[in-house]
N, C-alpha and C positions, 0 to 999 in steps of 0.2 A: 543218740539223734540218728533218725530213721533215715537212710539212703535210698535203698531201693526192698526189691522182696527178697531180699535174700540175706542180708548185711546189715548191719548195727553198726555205726562208728562210734569209739569211744575214744577220746583224748584226755590222755593223762598225764600228758607233758606235751610242751607247745610244737616238740617236732616228733610226735610219735604216733601212728594211728593205727586202730587195729579194727580191723572186720570179724566178728562173732555174728556167726549162722544164724539164721532166724528159722526154729526148727519144725516151723506151720508153714514154711513158705512152699509151693507146688513147684512154681516156674524153675525147671533147669538152667536158667539164662538173666543171672542178675542184671541189674541193669547198669552197676558202676563199671560195667566193660565195655559201655559206649565210651567212658572215660579214658580206660585203660589202653586202648586200643589206639588215642592218639598219642602216646608213645614212641618213640622210635623201637622198631621191632627188636632192634638188638639190644634192646636196654628191655623190653616188655615184649614177651610173646603170650598170646591170647591165643591166638589159632595161625590155623597155617593157608595161606593164598590157596583161593579154589581153582578151580581145572582142574583137577583129579579127581577120583572118587574116594580118596584116603580119609580114615578116622584113625584118628590119636588118641587111643587107650593107653591115657598114664593112671600110676598106680603108685599111691602115699604109702609110708610107714613099713614098709618091708626091708628085708625079707622078714616072713615067716615060716616056722620049720615045717610048719601043716600044709598051710594055702598057697605059699605061693610054687611049691614044685608042684602043686595039684594045676595048676592056671598055666605052668610051664607044659605041662603035658598037654593041656586042653590048647595051647599055642600050637604045639607040632601038628596035633590030630589036625586044625583048621587053618592051617599056613600063615598066624597072626604072626605079627613082630609088635611089639608093645615098649614102652616104657617105665621105667621100674626107679620113683624118686624114694631114693632108700637112705636112713638113717643110719649114720658111722658107726652106731652103737651094735645095730642088729647085724650091719653088712661085720663087724669086726665079731660077732657071735658066731652066723653063718656064713663062713667064708666059699663055702661048698659052692652057699646056693646062687652068691653071687655071680661064682666062675661059671655057672650052667647059664646064669644069663647073658653073661658076656657072649660065651661061646657059642649060644644057639641065637645068636644076629639081634637082640636086645639090646637096644642102648639103656645106660644106668646116669641116673640125674642124682644131685645132691639136696638131702630135705634137712639138713643141719645135723648135728651128733644124738640130742639127745633132744629134741624137740621143744626147746622152751618155748615163752612165751616171750619172745623177741621184744615187745614192748614195758619189757620189766627190766630188761638186760641194758648194759651200754653198750655203745658202738661195739668197743674193743670186744667184749664178749660174743657179739653177734658176729662177728669175722674170724673169732679162735673157733667158732664153732663150723660155721663153712668151709675154712681153710682147712680144718683139722678132717672135715669130711671128703673136701676135696682132694686130699691126701693119701684117705685109705683107698677111696674108689682109684685112683691113680694107679693103685697096684695091683688090679685088677683088669684096666680096660688101654693102659698107658697114656691117659690123655689126663694131662694137669686139670683143663677146668672144664667144668661141667656147668648144664642149666642147673639154677638155682629155686627150688620152689619152698615159699615162706611157710611155716610151721602154721595148720589154721589159719592158713591168709593173711597172715599176721605181717602188712609192711611197715615198719615206722619210715616216716621219710629220711630219719638221717643216714640209713641203711639202702632207700631207694638213690640217694644221692651220690653215698658211696659206690654203689655199681655205676652208678653214670661216669663218673672220674675216673674210675678202674675200668672201664668197658665190658664190664661183667654181664652177663645175661640172667636176668628172670621169668621162668618159665609158668604162667598162670593156668588158666581153664576158658574152656568158652562157654563148656556146657558142665553142668554140676551132677551128677547121680544121687547125691544126700546116700550112698551105702551108706555114710557112717551113722545116718538114725537107725539103723538095726531093725529093720522091722520087716527084713524075711526076700525072698526071693522074688517071690509073687508080687510084693508089690513094685520092687525093682523093675521086674520086666514088664507092668503096669502105667510105671510111669514114664520107659524108654518109649514105649509104644502111642502114652498119646501124645508125646513130645516125641519124635524121632530124631537123631542128631542127624546135621548137615554134613556133605564134606566139606570136609577142612579142620571140622570141630576137635579142639582138646578134650577131652572128658575124662574128669575128675573121678576118679574112683580108688579103691584100696585094697592092698592083699593081705589083710588080716583079719576077715569074715567069709566062713563058708557061703554064707547066703549069695556074695559077689559070683563066689565060684558059681554057683546053682545057675545064677540069672544068665550070667556068660555061657552055658551050654545050651541056653535056649536062643539066646538072643546073636549070638556069633554067625550060625545058619541064616538066620533071618536078614542079619545084616549083606551077607556075603552075596544072598540073592537076590539085594536088594539093589548088587551090583556096586558095593562099596568095599575097599582094600585095607584092611586095618594095618597100620603101619607105624612103626617107630618114628619120634622124631628127630631131627638134623641135630649133630653136633654144634655148639655155642658156637658161634662166630670170633674169630681171634680179633 
């Protein structure tokens, strides 16, 4: 069932909904976010309130031993703060990169331990993936709970209800760069320029592709010249 320009909903069980990207979509703003914005902000974060000039660059699936350190070098040069939604297994494998992320003033978030398809595992397994990663991340930043970003945007209803019950927060996005299509830096730059991000946008990107790095080398100076400040997401509310 097609629900917007970016995602198809597949219900394999009565309690699960799974969002699959439409690879031919061009708009970075999926219509389903109009629905998600109605959820309480402490449960579902899709954008930051307007009023400033902040852009919130977020990176999934890292840390990557090649791309993430190069991004950190670039961010240091450009005075950028970002948020990295890390996989627990990669954080265990590359602890020195996570240490650097935190030491340089960036935020870290929870992207599960192993990037499973959440609609294909039960709630206990979902919680185990998330809680295990929280414990790993806490060893780096001393924070017990982190914003959670579901792998591939898949959010079973059972997990959403569990997060509401436990007063946990899910960090979605308002702007999808679609860099996971891996079509090169030139196309990424073209998309961003055709659909410029707005103040308050949470931008979805990935730190496992050199094309994303190359695109940001061009785009960050342009965004700063436009008056944007690239900031990290605040900590999850307790």
